[in-house]
C-alpha positions in Angstrom: -0.3 0.1 0.2 1.2 3.7 -0.5 0.2 4.8 3.1 1.0 2.9 6.0 -1.3 2.4 9.1 1.6 2.0 11.6 4.0 4.3 11.1 5.3 6.8 13.9 4.6 9.8 12.6 0.6 8.9 11.6 0.0 7.6 14.9 -0.6 9.5 19.0 1.2 6.6 21.8 0.6 4.1 18.7 -2.8 5.0 18.0 -3.6 5.7 14.2 -5.3 9.5 14.1 -5.9 10.9 10.3 -5.2 8.8 7.4 -3.7 6.9 9.5 -7.0 5.8 11.2 -9.0 5.5 8.1 -6.8 3.0 6.6 -7.0 1.0 9.8 -10.7 0.9 9.7 -10.7 -0.3 6.1 -8.0 -2.5 5.8 -6.6 -3.9 9.4 -9.8 -6.6 10.3 -9.0 -7.8 6.4 -5.3 -8.5 7.1 -5.6 -10.0 10.6 -8.8 -12.4 9.1 -6.3 -13.4 6.3 -3.3 -13.7 8.5 -1.2 -11.5 5.8 2.2 -12.1 7.2 3.6 -8.1 6.4 2.6 -4.9 5.0 4.9 -2.9 3.3 4.2 1.2 2.1 6.1 4.0 1.8 4.5 7.8 1.6 6.9 8.8 4.3 10.6 9.7 3.2 12.3 7.3 5.5 12.6 3.9 7.4 10.8 2.1 10.3 9.6 -1.6 10.8 7.6 -2.3 13.7 6.2 -5.1 16.0 3.2 -7.8 14.7 0.2 -5.3 15.4 -3.3 -6.6 16.1 -5.7 -3.3 16.9 -2.9 -0.6 17.8 -1.3 -3.1 20.2 2.3 -5.3 19.8 1.7 -9.5 19.3 5.1 -10.8 20.8 3.6 -14.3 20.3 6.6 -15.6 18.3 9.3 -12.9 18.2 12.5 -12.9 19.6 14.4 -10.7 22.2 16.0 -8.9 19.7 13.3 -8.5 17.4 14.9 -10.0 14.0 13.6 -13.2 14.4 9.5 -14.4 14.1 8.0 -17.7 14.1 5.1 -17.6 12.9 3.8 -14.5 14.2 0.2 -13.9 14.8 0.1 -10.2 13.3 1.8 -8.6 10.5 4.2 -7.3 10.9 4.3 -3.5 9.6 7.3 -1.9 7.1 7.2 2.0 5.9 10.1 2.0 3.1 9.9 5.5 1.9 13.7 6.7 1.8 14.7 5.7 -1.9 15.1 9.9 -2.6 13.0 11.8 -3.8 13.4 15.7 -4.4 11.9 16.9 -1.3 14.9 15.0 0.3 15.4 13.0 3.4 12.3 13.6 6.1 12.8 14.6 9.2 12.6 12.3 12.2 9.0 11.8 13.6 8.5 13.7 17.1 7.2 10.9 19.6 7.5 7.1 19.5 5.7 4.3 20.1 5.0 0.7 21.8 5.3 -0.8 18.3 8.0 0.2 16.8 11.2 -2.2 16.5 14.0 -0.3 13.8 14.3 2.7 12.5 16.3 5.1 9.7 15.8 8.4 9.4 19.2 9.7 8.5 20.4 7.5 5.3 18.7 7.3 1.6 18.0 3.6 1.4 17.0 0.3 -0.1 15.4 -2.7 0.8 15.4 -6.9 0.2 12.7 -9.3 0.4 13.3 -12.8 0.2 11.1 -15.3 0.1 10.1 -19.4 0.4 6.8 -20.9 1.1 7.7 -21.1 4.6 10.6 -18.2 5.3 11.1 -14.6 4.6 13.7 -12.5 5.0 13.8 -8.9 4.6 17.0 -6.9 5.2 17.4 -2.5 4.8 20.3 -1.6 3.4 21.9 2.9 3.0 22.6 3.3 -0.5 25.5 5.5 0.3 27.5 2.8 1.3 25.5 -0.6 1.2 25.8 -0.9 4.7 22.8 -3.2 6.8 20.6 -0.7 9.1 18.1 -3.2 9.8 17.0 -7.0 8.7 14.6 -9.7 10.7 13.8 -13.6 9.1 10.4 -15.2 9.6 9.0 -18.7 9.7 5.6 -20.1 9.0 5.2 -23.6 9.9 2.9 -26.1 7.5 0.4 -26.1 9.9 0.0 -21.8 10.0 -0.4 -21.3 6.4 
């Protein structure tokens, strides 16, 4: 989707507001019903990765302590990857925080890669300037959860 449901700038203390709220009302129940694993959005010109979220609450079942391994997560992981660059440059870091924010990069242009098969998804976010990995995670789904 173009606009994110969950990003720090579009939420107050982790609860969507304004456009984010409208998107949450329209789509989140479908994402949960159909067991969507990852929702990728852009719109904002930086990078954020959220923990699995359902109805504005973190769902930590199957999430490792370092937030880098998701084993049969019970809600979607939301990723905002809008740092590839544009004429407006990068945006300033948003004010505030959110309890579901796992990783962010507000200072680099960057790009993301995704590798997947039926039971595994691997995500990496790279800084364009030196190709260093700024964030990464892996998700596993066993056949009974598919």
